[in-house]
N, C-alpha and C positions, 0 to 999 in steps of 0.2 A: 598796179598798186605801187611798187617801188619806183617805176619809171614814169609815173603819172600818165598812163595811157588811158584812152577812153574805154568805157565799159564794153563796147563791141569787141575791141581787141582783147581785152581781159577775158571776156566770155569765149572768144574764139580759141585763145590759148588754153583755157580750161577744157573746152571740148576736145581739142587736139590731144592734150595730155591724158584725159580720161579715156578716150577711145583708143589711143595708142597703147595705154596700159592694159586695157581689156584684150586687145589683139595680142599683145606680148604674152599675157597669161594663157590665152587660148592656144597659142602655138606651143607654149611650154607644156600644156596638157597633152597635146598631140605627140610632141617629141618624147614625152615620158613613155609612151607605148612603142614608139618607133626606134628609139636610140639605145645605144649601149652605154655603160658607165664611161667608157673611154670617149665616145663621141659627145656625150652630154656634159661631162665634167661632174656628174653626180650619178648615183646608182639609178638604173632604169627602174621603172615602176615604183618610184619613190612615193608617189601620191597614193597608190593602192596600198603599199606597205604601211603608210601612215593612216590608212582607213578612210581616205578621201575619195569621194565620187566626183570626178571631174567631167568635163564636157563629152569626151568620147564615150564613156559608159552611159552617160545620161542620154545621148543620142541613140545608143544601142537599145536602151530601155524604151525610148520613145518608139522605135521601130517595132519592138515586141508588143507594146501597148496597142499600136495600130492594127496588128495582126490578131490580138487576143480575142476580139469579139467574134471572129469567124474561124479561128484556128485554136484547137485545144492545146496543141504543142506550143504555139506562141504564148498562150496564157500561162502554161506551166513555166516556160522560160522567163516570162516577165516576172512571175512570182519568185523564181529563183534569184533573179537579179536584185529584186527588192529585198529579199532575205539577206543576200550577201551585203548589200548596202547597209542594212540595219545593224548587222553584226560587225560592220567595218572590215570585212574581208579577213576575219580572224580565224575562221575554220580552215583546216587543212584542204588545200586545193582551190580555195576561193579565188585567190589571185590569178591562178592559171585559168580558171573557168571564166573569170571576168575578161581576161585578155582574149580568150576564144570568142566570147560574145562580141567584143569590140572588133576583132579581126573579121568576123563573119558579117559585120554590119557596115554601114557607111559612116560610122561614128567619127573616124579620123578625118575623112574627107569633109564631112559637115562641120567639124570643128575648125578646120582650116578655112572653109568657105565663110564661116561666121567671123573668123579673124580678119579676113579680107574685107568684109563689110565694115567692120570697125575701123580698119585702116582708111578705107575710102571716106568714111564720115570724118575722121581726123583730118585728112588731107583737104576735104571740102571746107572744113572750118577755117583753115588758114588761107586757102586759096581765095575765099570770099572776102577776107578782111585784112590780109597783109599785102602790102605793095610788093610787086615783083622785085626780087633781090636774090643774091647768092644765099642769103640766110634762109629765106623762104624755100628756095630750091633744096637746100640741105635738109630742112625739116621734112619735105616731101620724100626725098631720097631715104632718109632715116626711117620713115614710116614704112616704106615698101621693103626695106631691109629686114624689118621685124618679121614679116611673113615669109621671107626667104631664108631665114636663119636655120641652122642645123644644130645649134647649141643653145 
């Protein structure tokens, strides 16, 4: 736009930014469960405390949904997660219970895996449309730093 670039490069830059932003947010979601206030630079479980259901708990719910048709326990747990989500984790013990469900699931791993998929889409966008340069290499390096971060 400002640099008078062709539409393909503008679209590639848009895809890079969009997918890198999604990856960053997904890693932030995972770190919220894994980190401490000291390591994160903010209180841990901030999203749950704010009543937000992010990727790790959504993946935990998905696992319970898959079990619910054949497992009464899985159905009860799925319903409990949905109830906690609806009340935005406001009842006593909701946050601790949500963390237990996430830790007992593959929610954090699946969140990180999805973040990596978004990084790969971001990198693919610029690799296809930007000429090789130190700048393109820096964008690729930045993208992979997003999934390797601990803050």
